[in-house]
C-alpha positions in Angstrom: -59.1 -63.4 97.9 -62.4 -61.6 98.4 -63.2 -57.9 98.1 -65.9 -55.6 99.5 -67.7 -53.8 96.7 -68.6 -50.9 99.0 -65.2 -50.0 100.7 -63.0 -52.0 98.3 -61.2 -53.7 101.2 -59.8 -57.2 100.6 -60.0 -60.2 102.8 -57.8 -63.4 102.3 -60.3 -65.7 104.0 -62.3 -67.4 101.2 -64.9 -68.6 103.7 -65.7 -65.1 104.9 -69.0 -63.7 103.4 -69.4 -60.2 104.9 -67.2 -57.2 105.3 -66.2 -56.6 108.9 -66.3 -52.8 108.4 -69.6 -52.0 106.7 -71.2 -55.5 106.5 -71.3 -55.6 102.7 -71.5 -58.9 100.9 -68.0 -59.9 99.8 -67.2 -61.0 96.2 -64.4 -62.9 94.6 -62.1 -61.3 92.0 -61.5 -63.4 88.8 -57.9 -64.5 88.3 -56.5 -65.1 84.9 -55.2 -68.6 84.4 -52.1 -68.5 82.2 -52.3 -72.2 81.7 -55.5 -72.0 79.6 -55.3 -73.7 76.2 -55.4 -71.4 73.2 -58.7 -72.4 71.6 -58.2 -70.3 68.5 -56.8 -72.8 66.0 -57.3 -73.5 62.3 -61.0 -73.6 62.6 -61.0 -70.1 63.9 -58.4 -68.7 61.6 -59.2 -70.2 58.2 -59.1 -67.4 55.7 -62.4 -66.1 54.4 -63.7 -66.9 51.0 -63.5 -63.3 49.9 -60.3 -61.2 50.6 -60.4 -58.6 53.3 -60.7 -55.1 52.0 -57.3 -54.2 53.6 -55.6 -57.3 52.4 -56.6 -58.0 48.8 -55.5 -61.4 47.6 -52.9 -61.2 44.9 -51.2 -63.8 42.7 -48.0 -64.1 40.8 -47.9 -65.6 37.3 -45.0 -67.9 36.9 -43.6 -68.9 33.5 -44.6 -72.3 32.1 -41.4 -74.3 32.0 -42.8 -76.9 29.7 -44.0 -74.2 27.2 -40.5 -72.7 27.4 -38.9 -75.9 26.5 -41.4 -76.5 23.7 -40.6 -73.1 22.2 -36.9 -74.0 22.4 -37.4 -77.3 20.6 -39.3 -75.5 17.8 -36.5 -72.9 17.2 -35.4 -72.6 13.6 -32.1 -74.1 12.5 -29.9 -74.5 9.4 -29.8 -78.0 7.7 -26.6 -79.1 6.0 -26.5 -82.1 3.6 -24.6 -85.0 5.0 -23.3 -86.7 1.7 -23.8 -85.3 -1.8 -21.6 -87.5 -3.8 -18.0 -86.9 -4.9 -16.7 -83.4 -4.5 -13.4 -81.6 -4.9 -11.1 -80.6 -7.7 -9.7 -82.5 -10.7 -6.4 -84.3 -10.0 -3.7 -85.8 -12.1 -5.4 -89.2 -12.0 -8.5 -87.7 -13.6 -6.7 -86.4 -16.7 -6.2 -89.1 -19.5 -2.7 -89.6 -20.9 -2.2 -89.9 -24.7 -1.5 -93.4 -25.9 2.1 -94.2 -26.6 3.5 -92.7 -29.8 0.7 -90.1 -30.1 1.7 -86.5 -29.9 -0.3 -84.1 -27.8 0.5 -81.3 -30.1 -0.4 -81.2 -33.9 2.5 -81.6 -36.3 5.0 -83.0 -33.8 6.6 -86.3 -33.6 8.7 -87.6 -30.8 9.6 -90.7 -29.0 6.7 -91.7 -26.8 8.9 -91.5 -23.6 10.2 -88.0 -24.6 6.7 -86.8 -25.5 5.2 -88.0 -22.2 8.2 -86.5 -20.4 7.7 -83.2 -22.2 3.9 -83.1 -21.3 4.4 -83.7 -17.6 5.1 -80.0 -16.7 2.0 -79.0 -18.5 -0.1 -81.6 -16.8 1.3 -80.6 -13.4 0.7 -76.9 -14.1 -2.9 -77.6 -15.1 -3.5 -79.6 -12.0 -2.0 -76.9 -9.8 -4.1 -74.3 -11.4 -7.3 -76.3 -11.0 -6.4 -76.9 -7.3 -5.7 -73.3 -6.7 -8.9 -72.2 -8.3 -10.8 -74.9 -6.4 -9.3 -73.7 -3.0 -10.1 -70.1 -3.8 -13.6 -71.0 -4.8 -14.2 -73.0 -1.6 -12.8 -70.1 0.5 -15.1 -67.7 -1.2 -18.1 -69.9 -0.6 -17.1 -70.4 3.1 -16.6 -66.7 3.9 -19.5 -65.2 1.8 -22.1 -67.9 2.1 -21.6 -70.5 4.9 -20.0 -68.4 7.6 -22.7 -65.7 7.7 -25.3 -68.4 7.9 -23.5 -70.1 10.7 -23.1 -66.9 12.6 -26.8 -66.1 12.1 -28.0 -69.5 13.2 -25.5 -70.1 16.0 -27.9 -69.4 18.8 -30.6 -71.6 17.1 -28.1 -74.4 16.7 -27.1 -74.2 20.4 -30.8 -74.2 21.4 -31.5 -77.3 19.3 -28.4 -79.1 20.6 -29.4 -78.2 24.2 -33.1 -78.7 23.9 -33.1 -82.5 24.5 -30.7 -81.9 27.4 -32.9 -79.1 28.8 -35.9 -81.4 28.6 -34.0 -84.1 30.4 -32.9 -81.7 33.1 -36.5 -80.6 33.5 -37.6 -84.2 33.8 -34.9 -84.7 36.5 -36.1 -81.5 38.1 -39.6 -82.8 38.2 -38.3 -86.0 39.9 -36.4 -83.8 42.3 -39.5 -81.8 43.0 -41.4 -85.0 43.6 -38.7 -86.2 45.9 -38.2 -82.8 47.6 -39.8 -84.2 50.7 -37.4 -87.2 50.7 -34.5 -84.9 50.1 -35.6 -82.6 52.9 -36.0 -85.6 55.3 -32.6 -86.9 54.3 -30.9 -83.6 55.0 -32.9 -82.7 58.1 -33.3 -86.3 59.1 -29.7 -86.1 60.3 -31.1 -84.5 63.5 -29.9 -86.5 66.5 -32.2 -86.1 69.4 -30.3 -85.2 72.6 -30.6 -87.4 75.7 -33.7 -86.9 77.8 -36.1 -86.3 74.9 -39.0 -88.4 73.4 -40.6 -88.3 70.0 -44.2 -87.3 69.2 -45.6 -88.5 65.8 -49.0 -87.3 64.8 -51.7 -89.9 64.1 -55.3 -90.1 62.9 -56.2 -92.7 65.4 -58.2 -90.6 67.8 -59.0 -87.6 65.6 -62.4 -86.5 64.2 -64.0 -83.4 62.8 -61.8 -80.6 61.5 -58.6 -82.2 62.8 -59.3 -85.4 60.9 -60.3 -83.4 57.8 -57.2 -81.3 57.8 -54.8 -84.0 59.2 -51.1 -83.2 59.0 -48.4 -85.9 59.2 -45.6 -84.5 61.3 -43.3 -85.3 64.2 -40.9 -83.6 66.7 -38.9 -84.4 69.8 -39.6 -82.7 73.1 -38.1 -82.9 76.6 -39.3 -86.0 78.5 -39.9 -83.9 81.6 -42.6 -82.0 79.7 -46.2 -83.1 80.1 -48.7 -83.8 77.3 -52.1 -82.3 77.4 -54.7 -85.1 77.4 -57.3 -82.7 75.8 -55.3 -82.5 72.6 -55.2 -85.0 69.8 -58.5 -86.6 70.7 -62.1 -86.5 69.4 -63.4 -82.9 69.7 -60.0 -81.4 70.3 -58.9 -78.1 68.8 -55.1 -79.0 68.5 -53.3 -82.0 67.3 -50.9 -81.9 70.3 -49.9 -79.8 73.2 -46.8 -80.3 75.4 -45.9 -78.2 78.4 -43.1 -77.4 80.8 -44.7 -76.7 84.2 -43.6 -75.3 87.6 -45.3 -77.1 90.5 -48.1 -77.2 91.3 -49.5 -76.1 87.9 -47.8 -73.0 86.5 -46.8 -72.7 82.8 -43.2 -72.0 82.0 -43.3 -73.0 78.3 -45.7 -74.8 76.1 -46.0 -75.8 72.5 -49.1 -76.7 70.5 -49.8 -77.6 66.9 -53.1 -76.7 65.0 -53.8 -76.2 61.3 -54.8 -73.5 58.9 -56.2 -73.6 55.3 -53.3 -73.6 53.0 -52.4 -73.8 49.3 -49.3 -75.8 50.0 -46.4 -73.3 49.5 -45.2 -70.1 51.1 -45.6 -68.1 47.9 -49.2 -69.2 47.5 -50.1 -68.5 51.1 -48.2 -65.3 51.5 -51.0 -62.9 50.5 -53.3 -64.4 53.2 -50.8 -64.4 56.1 -51.6 -60.9 57.4 -55.3 -61.7 57.4 -54.6 -64.9 59.5 -52.6 -62.8 61.9 -55.5 -60.4 62.3 -58.1 -63.1 62.8 -56.1 -65.1 65.4 -54.9 -61.9 67.1 -58.5 -60.9 67.6 -59.3 -64.2 69.3 -56.2 -64.1 71.5 -57.0 -60.5 72.7 -60.2 -61.9 74.2 -58.3 -64.4 76.3 -55.1 -62.7 77.2 -55.3 -59.5 79.4 -53.4 -56.5 77.9 -52.8 -58.4 74.7 -50.4 -56.6 72.4 -48.9 -57.7 69.1 -45.2 -56.7 68.9 -44.0 -58.0 65.5 -44.9 -60.1 62.4 -43.1 -61.2 59.2 -41.4 -64.1 57.4 -39.4 -66.6 59.3 -38.0 -70.1 58.8 -38.5 -73.5 60.5 -35.4 -75.4 59.5 -35.4 -75.3 55.6 -39.1 -74.3 55.3 -40.3 -70.7 54.8 -43.0 -69.6 57.2 -44.7 -66.5 58.6 -45.0 -65.6 62.3 -46.2 -63.0 64.7 -45.3 -62.4 68.4 -47.3 -60.9 71.2 -47.1 -60.0 74.9 -49.7 -60.2 77.7 -49.8 -59.7 81.5 -51.4 -62.0 84.1 -52.0 -60.2 87.3 -52.7 -61.4 90.8 -51.6 -65.0 90.5 -50.1 -67.0 93.4 -46.7 -66.3 91.8 -47.5 -62.6 91.5 -47.8 -60.7 88.2 -46.6 -62.8 85.3 -45.3 -61.7 81.9 -46.8 -63.8 79.1 -45.0 -64.1 75.8 -46.4 -65.7 72.7 -45.2 -66.7 69.3 -47.4 -68.1 66.4 -45.9 -69.6 63.2 -47.9 -70.4 60.1 -45.9 -73.2 58.4 -46.9 -74.5 54.9 -45.9 -78.0 54.1 -43.8 -76.8 51.2 -45.4 -78.5 48.2 -48.5 -77.9 46.1 -51.6 -80.0 46.6 -51.4 -79.9 50.4 -54.6 -78.0 51.6 -53.6 -77.7 55.3 -50.6 -76.0 56.9 -49.4 -76.2 60.5 -50.0 -73.5 63.1 -47.3 -73.7 65.7 -48.4 -72.0 68.9 -45.7 -71.2 71.5 -46.2 -69.7 74.9 -43.8 -68.8 77.7 -44.0 -66.9 81.0 -41.5 -65.0 83.2 -41.4 -68.2 85.4 -39.0 -69.7 82.8 -35.6 -68.5 84.2 -33.8 -68.7 80.8 -36.2 -66.3 79.1 -36.3 -62.5 79.5 -38.7 -61.4 76.7 -40.8 -62.4 73.7 -37.7 -62.5 71.5 -36.5 -65.6 73.5 -39.6 -67.7 72.8 -38.4 -70.8 70.8 -34.8 -69.5 70.9 -33.9 -70.1 74.5 -35.1 -72.4 77.3 -36.1 -75.9 76.5 -38.3 -75.3 73.5 -35.7 -74.9 70.7 -35.3 -78.7 70.4 -38.9 -78.9 69.4 -38.5 -76.4 66.5 -35.2 -77.9 65.4 -36.6 -81.4 65.2 -40.0 -80.5 63.7 -40.5 -82.5 60.4 -43.3 -83.0 57.9 -43.4 -86.7 57.0 -42.8 -87.8 53.4 -45.5 -89.3 51.2 
């Protein structure tokens, strides 16, 4: 389509050079190509070394679990002797009996059997009295000495009894943290790809530059009718991969690309920088998408992993299919464990040529793209 700059008349014949009305030189109007690859990836959206003035970086101090356990192990307690020798009260077997024929009272004589018989009530009474006094003494010691100490030190004793168990639980927790990726793969690995899909697994084989430096080991399934972009995942590329659902001859219905961003490994650590990343990437997108407008941003999830996303809309005018609505969704997805310095940037685009979609809220939720998000996995180490 050509246009006369003088009278603004348009002429469909691309070979025509001059206006038939006023003889002006005809020019061609640029047409926005909705199929262009988003070039703004991790290299463009890496957070600056210094925080933006409107988004100051903050941090949250977390308690040191090991220090907590150490303080529990050092808690005071009450020590009790295990064995201190014979204890208790005097019994009848401890009281010596007089020899036969000897009276226990002065000035008395009696048959030894009668004397022993007459002394038995006294002996039993003395024993009973000693036992009674002993029981009363023990009760007093318990209620006035031992019980207050037990009550006072009860918490400390519980801590000391639980401290080895707590330390063991922490050791197990550390193992579970180390194996979180395995656990995540086991639970999410139950994903059964539907018929008509094929698997993409990222590889370092053809990567160089920033993609090689910030390599991410991930995989996903996508419809086998989708086409892969030969310009992604090779030397000099800006994305690890890009797959697309097209309407002949070459119109985008849906596409999905994976890039990277500088990460600290977890959602909590990256959370202060997400708004700045949105701002940076949004600025670049506005240069490529006519009438770009961000419509939302905030936390989201990709399967079990916490992430952060923003959505935008655009309009492509004057295409062979008429004016097309363009809907975009970008997700910043940390790997979920400390030590990983790169996170995945999931870039999704859809147009009004996809019959199942009616707005930006449907991107990744309807159409053929949901299977990609549902099957997206970071590989275990």
